[in-house]
C-alpha positions in Angstrom: 111.9 151.9 171.5 109.6 151.0 168.6 110.4 148.5 165.9 110.3 150.1 162.4 111.3 149.5 158.8 113.1 151.9 156.4 115.1 151.7 153.2 118.6 150.4 153.0 120.1 153.1 150.8 119.2 155.8 148.3 117.9 154.6 144.9 116.9 155.9 141.4 114.8 154.2 138.7 113.6 155.8 135.4 111.1 154.7 132.8 109.1 156.3 130.0 105.3 156.2 129.5 103.8 157.7 126.4 106.9 159.9 125.9 106.8 161.2 129.5 109.9 160.4 131.4 109.5 159.5 135.1 112.4 159.3 137.5 111.6 157.7 140.9 114.0 158.2 143.8 114.1 157.2 147.5 116.3 158.7 150.2 116.8 157.7 153.8 116.0 160.7 156.1 115.6 160.9 159.8 114.1 164.4 160.1 111.7 166.6 158.2 114.4 169.2 157.8 116.6 166.6 156.0 113.7 165.6 153.8 113.0 169.2 152.7 116.7 169.8 152.1 116.9 166.7 149.8 113.7 167.8 148.1 115.2 171.2 147.4 118.3 169.6 146.0 116.3 167.5 143.6 114.2 170.5 142.5 117.4 172.4 141.8 118.9 169.5 139.9 115.7 169.1 137.9 114.7 172.7 137.6 113.4 172.1 134.1 111.2 169.2 135.0 107.4 169.5 134.6 106.8 168.1 138.1 108.7 167.0 141.2 106.1 165.2 143.2 106.9 163.7 146.6 105.9 161.8 149.7 107.7 161.3 153.0 107.2 159.6 156.3 109.4 160.5 159.4 109.5 158.9 162.8 109.4 155.3 164.0 105.6 155.3 163.7 105.5 157.6 160.7 104.2 160.4 162.9 105.2 163.1 160.3 103.8 162.4 156.9 103.5 164.8 153.9 102.9 164.5 150.2 102.5 166.8 147.2 101.1 166.5 143.7 103.3 169.5 142.6 100.8 170.7 140.0 99.5 167.4 138.8 95.7 166.9 139.2 94.8 166.5 142.9 95.2 162.9 144.2 97.1 161.6 141.1 100.7 161.7 142.4 101.5 162.4 146.0 98.8 160.2 147.5 99.6 157.2 145.3 103.2 157.5 146.3 102.3 157.7 150.0 100.2 154.6 149.6 103.3 152.8 148.3 105.3 153.8 151.4 102.4 152.8 153.7 102.0 149.5 151.9 105.7 148.7 152.3 105.5 149.7 156.0 108.5 152.0 155.7 109.3 155.3 157.5 112.3 157.7 157.7 112.1 157.8 153.9 111.6 160.5 151.2 110.2 159.5 147.8 110.4 161.9 144.8 109.1 161.1 141.4 110.2 163.6 138.7 108.2 163.9 135.5 109.3 165.4 132.1 106.1 165.8 130.2 106.2 164.1 126.7 103.2 165.8 125.1 100.7 163.0 125.6 98.1 163.3 128.4 97.9 160.2 130.6 94.6 160.9 132.3 94.0 160.6 136.0 94.2 156.8 136.1 97.3 156.8 134.0 99.0 159.3 136.3 98.1 157.4 139.4 99.6 154.2 138.0 102.7 156.1 136.8 103.5 157.7 140.1 102.7 154.6 142.1 105.1 152.7 139.8 107.8 155.3 140.2 107.6 155.0 144.0 107.3 151.2 144.0 110.3 150.8 141.7 112.4 153.2 143.8 111.5 151.4 147.0 112.3 148.0 145.5 115.7 149.3 144.3 116.5 150.8 147.7 115.7 147.6 149.7 114.1 147.5 153.1 115.7 147.0 156.5 114.0 146.1 159.7 115.1 147.9 162.9 114.3 145.6 165.9 114.7 146.8 169.5 117.4 144.9 171.3 119.3 144.5 174.6 123.0 145.3 174.6 125.2 142.8 176.4 129.0 142.7 176.9 131.2 140.0 178.2 134.9 138.9 178.2 136.0 135.4 177.5 139.4 133.8 177.6 140.9 132.7 174.3 140.7 128.9 174.9 136.9 129.2 175.5 136.2 131.7 172.7 136.1 128.9 170.1 133.2 127.3 172.0 131.0 130.3 171.7 132.1 132.1 168.5 129.7 130.4 166.1 126.8 130.7 168.6 127.4 134.4 169.2 127.6 135.2 165.5 124.4 133.4 164.6 122.4 134.4 167.6 123.3 138.1 168.0 124.4 141.2 166.2 128.1 141.7 167.1 128.7 145.4 167.6 132.3 145.2 169.0 134.9 142.5 169.1 138.2 143.4 170.9 141.1 140.9 170.9 143.3 141.9 173.8 144.5 139.9 176.8 141.1 138.2 176.5 138.3 138.6 173.9 135.9 141.4 174.8 132.5 141.1 173.0 129.6 143.5 172.8 126.4 142.3 171.1 122.8 143.2 170.6 120.1 140.5 171.0 116.3 140.8 170.7 114.8 141.7 174.0 112.8 138.5 174.4 116.0 136.4 173.7 118.3 138.1 176.1 117.9 135.8 179.1 118.3 132.7 177.0 121.3 134.1 175.2 123.0 134.8 178.6 122.2 131.3 179.9 123.8 129.8 176.8 127.0 131.8 177.2 127.2 130.8 180.9 126.7 127.1 180.0 129.1 127.1 177.0 131.9 128.7 179.1 131.3 126.4 182.0 130.2 129.3 184.2 133.3 131.4 183.7 131.6 134.1 181.6 128.4 135.9 182.5 127.1 138.6 180.0 126.2 142.0 181.6 123.4 144.2 180.2 124.8 147.6 179.1 122.1 149.4 177.3 119.8 149.1 174.3 119.9 149.5 170.6 118.5 148.4 167.2 119.3 145.1 165.5 119.3 145.9 161.8 118.2 143.1 159.4 117.1 142.8 155.8 113.3 142.4 155.5 112.3 138.8 154.7 112.8 138.2 151.0 115.4 141.0 150.7 119.0 140.1 149.8 
């Protein structure tokens, strides 16, 4: 499993430059088919727009990457948008910047800045999440001992399941490098009566540093 970053949710930001209206959007997508379907939907919604330029990266390492100037001068739209995605280190994302021409030419440099701004504002509005490979652990603890580990579990792991039955059954994800230390702490804090068992893998999902 590879660590990667992607956006937290879909976003939309609009602004006007010299009477041209730009609408920047980002969408979380996991396949190229999903990206193309979303692009088709935006093109249908904005059938009367002058341009619907786009860039997308798919795969944990951004293995599939495409962009288009959609009729703008070569290199002035899709590539600047892709550079924003690369600079933010995000994948599984589609960015579309729609333009309604306002009658005033912006020039190549102006177009590059406008499309880069559209992508950057959409990414900022979407937020960025980190997906970190983790080890899944599960364990069962008696109610009298649950209080001794509850705070530690919630601050040291991503709790995926918490079942209050005859005892408390817990399933968590911890970073791979921290799995052994986490297990040792659970054993110690329950006086040896609880030993976590590895039960798979998954991704811990966290906001990127500086994100709310």
